[in-house]
C-alpha positions, 0 to 999 in steps of 0.5 A: 084694709090690709097691705101684704108685704112679703107675706105679713099682712099690715092692717091699715087704719082709714078714716075720712076726715074734712081738710079743706072745701074742695070741688069734690062733693066727699072729703079727703081721707087720713091715713093712719099707718097703725102696725102691730107693734110686734111685726110694724115698723121696727127695723126688720127686713122685709126680706127674712124677717129679721132685725137689722143690726142694732143703731143706725141700720134698724132705725134707718130700717124702721123708717124704710119699712114705714115710707115702703108702707105709705107707698103701698097706701098711695102716700109718700114720705111728704105726706107724713103728718105725724111721726111718733117714735117709742125707743128704749134709750133717748140718749143713745137714739134720738140722735140716729133717729134725727139723722135718718129723718135727715136722709128722708125729709132732707136738712132743712127742719121744717119740712119734717113732720111733728114728731113725738119720741117717747122713752120706754122701758122695754119693746116688743123682742128688747128692739130698741125703737118704733115708728108710727106714723100718719100719712094724708092720702087723699082718695083717688079718682073721687072727682074725675 
């Protein structure tokens, strides 16, 4: 499956998983939004394909891009079950990432999805951060 956003095509990888018994005979679907690192959930403005300014604006844009793709797949931020963040400077960008998560999920850290943050030597085009989100999305229309 692919999503089209402003002319960019984003692959969405899906697999069926059994989460819990239900009246529906088919299992729900776990949507894993994995976007190629050169396009994906980076701080790129969809309107003109340029990177947002370094720092908080770019990190915020990366998370907003992830949220937009999730919405297009039929999920919202509350359906996020896992985040993986890759950054080139943990000391500098982790606090900004924390701030953006508070903006999106609220101040109660218990309502945030589990997150792994990994410092890497380098990202594509010397970017500062990439976000990968996994979202739970039940299949629509199968039970009724």
